[in-house]
C-alpha positions as CSV (number, residue, x, y, z in Angstrom):
1,X,-9.7,-1.8,-3.0
2,X,-8.1,-5.2,-2.1
3,X,-4.7,-3.7,-3.1
4,X,-5.1,-0.8,-0.6
5,X,-6.2,-3.2,2.1
6,X,-3.2,-5.4,1.5
7,X,-0.9,-2.4,1.5
8,X,-2.4,-1.2,4.8
9,X,-2.1,-4.7,6.3
10,X,1.6,-5.0,5.2
11,X,2.3,-1.5,6.7
12,X,0.6,-2.4,9.9
13,X,2.5,-5.7,10.2
14,X,5.8,-3.9,9.5
15,X,5.0,-1.1,12.0
16,X,4.1,-3.6,14.7
17,X,7.3,-5.6,14.1
18,X,5.4,-8.7,12.7
19,X,7.5,-8.7,9.5
20,X,10.6,-10.9,9.7
21,X,13.8,-9.1,10.7
22,X,15.3,-10.1,7.4
23,X,12.6,-8.3,5.4
24,X,12.4,-5.3,7.7
25,X,16.2,-4.8,7.9
26,X,17.3,-5.6,4.4
27,X,14.3,-4.5,2.3
28,X,12.8,-1.6,4.2
29,X,15.6,-0.1,6.1
30,X,18.8,-0.9,4.2
31,X,17.6,-1.0,0.6
32,X,14.7,1.4,0.8
33,X,16.5,3.9,3.1
34,X,19.6,3.6,0.9
35,X,17.8,4.3,-2.3
36,X,15.9,7.2,-0.8
37,X,19.2,8.7,0.6
38,X,20.9,9.0,-2.8
39,X,19.6,12.5,-3.6
40,X,20.9,13.7,-0.2
41,X,24.4,13.4,-1.5
42,X,23.7,16.1,-4.1
43,X,22.3,18.6,-1.5
44,X,25.0,21.1,-0.6
45,X,24.8,24.7,0.6
46,X,25.9,25.9,-2.8
47,X,23.3,23.8,-4.6
48,X,20.5,25.0,-2.4
49,X,21.7,28.6,-2.9
50,X,21.6,28.2,-6.7
51,X,18.0,26.7,-7.1
52,X,14.7,28.5,-7.4
53,X,12.2,28.8,-4.6
54,X,10.0,26.2,-6.2
55,X,12.8,23.7,-6.3
56,X,13.7,24.6,-2.7
57,X,10.1,23.8,-1.7
58,X,10.2,20.5,-3.5
59,X,13.5,19.7,-1.8
60,X,12.0,20.4,1.6
61,X,9.1,18.1,0.8
62,X,11.5,15.4,-0.3
63,X,13.5,15.8,3.0
64,X,10.3,15.7,5.0
65,X,9.2,12.5,3.2
66,X,12.7,11.0,3.6
67,X,12.9,11.6,7.4
68,X,9.3,10.3,7.9
69,X,10.3,7.2,6.0
70,X,13.4,6.8,8.1
71,X,11.5,7.1,11.4
72,X,9.0,4.5,10.2
73,X,11.8,2.2,9.0
74,X,13.7,2.6,12.2
75,X,10.6,1.9,14.4
76,X,9.4,-1.1,12.4
77,X,12.8,-2.6,12.1
78,X,13.5,-2.1,15.9
79,X,10.3,-3.8,16.7
80,X,11.1,-6.7,14.3
81,X,14.5,-7.0,16.0
82,X,12.8,-7.1,19.4
83,X,10.6,-9.9,18.2
84,X,13.5,-11.9,16.7
85,X,14.2,-15.1,18.6
86,X,17.7,-16.5,17.8
87,X,18.1,-20.2,17.6
88,X,20.5,-21.9,20.1
89,X,24.1,-20.9,19.5
90,X,23.1,-18.3,17.0
91,X,24.1,-14.7,16.8
92,X,21.5,-12.3,18.1
93,X,20.8,-10.6,14.9
94,X,18.1,-8.5,16.6
95,X,20.7,-6.9,18.8
96,X,23.0,-6.3,15.9
97,X,20.2,-4.6,14.0
98,X,19.4,-2.4,17.0
99,X,23.1,-1.4,17.3
100,X,23.1,-0.5,13.5
101,X,19.9,1.6,14.0
102,X,21.4,3.5,17.0
103,X,24.7,4.1,15.1
104,X,22.7,5.4,12.1
105,X,20.7,7.8,14.2
106,X,23.8,9.1,16.0
107,X,25.6,9.5,12.6
108,X,22.6,11.5,11.3
109,X,22.5,13.7,14.3
110,X,26.3,14.3,14.0
111,X,25.9,15.3,10.3
112,X,23.0,17.6,11.1
113,X,24.9,19.4,13.8
114,X,28.5,19.4,12.6
115,X,28.3,19.6,8.9
């Protein structure tokens, strides 16, 4: 019970941008999103044509989970970046993180439309 409450608290803190930008960006977005994206490199038209209906359904469930994860990761990281307060004469890592997110979203849209 305590573990579920802790998980829910951590998720809520991330979603609200209360987690540090370092953890949000590197752990949730970069590492988590990167690991979850690995199977997408195997998904080609010929691969999808060659698998059974059951595997196709599982593939669609994976893609649904993957895109939901990305949306949550983008929103939580964006909010953490908005809450990030740089020290004097320090780079605005929050702005850099937001630019990274926007470029990733644009790249994803590009790949969906043109490939």
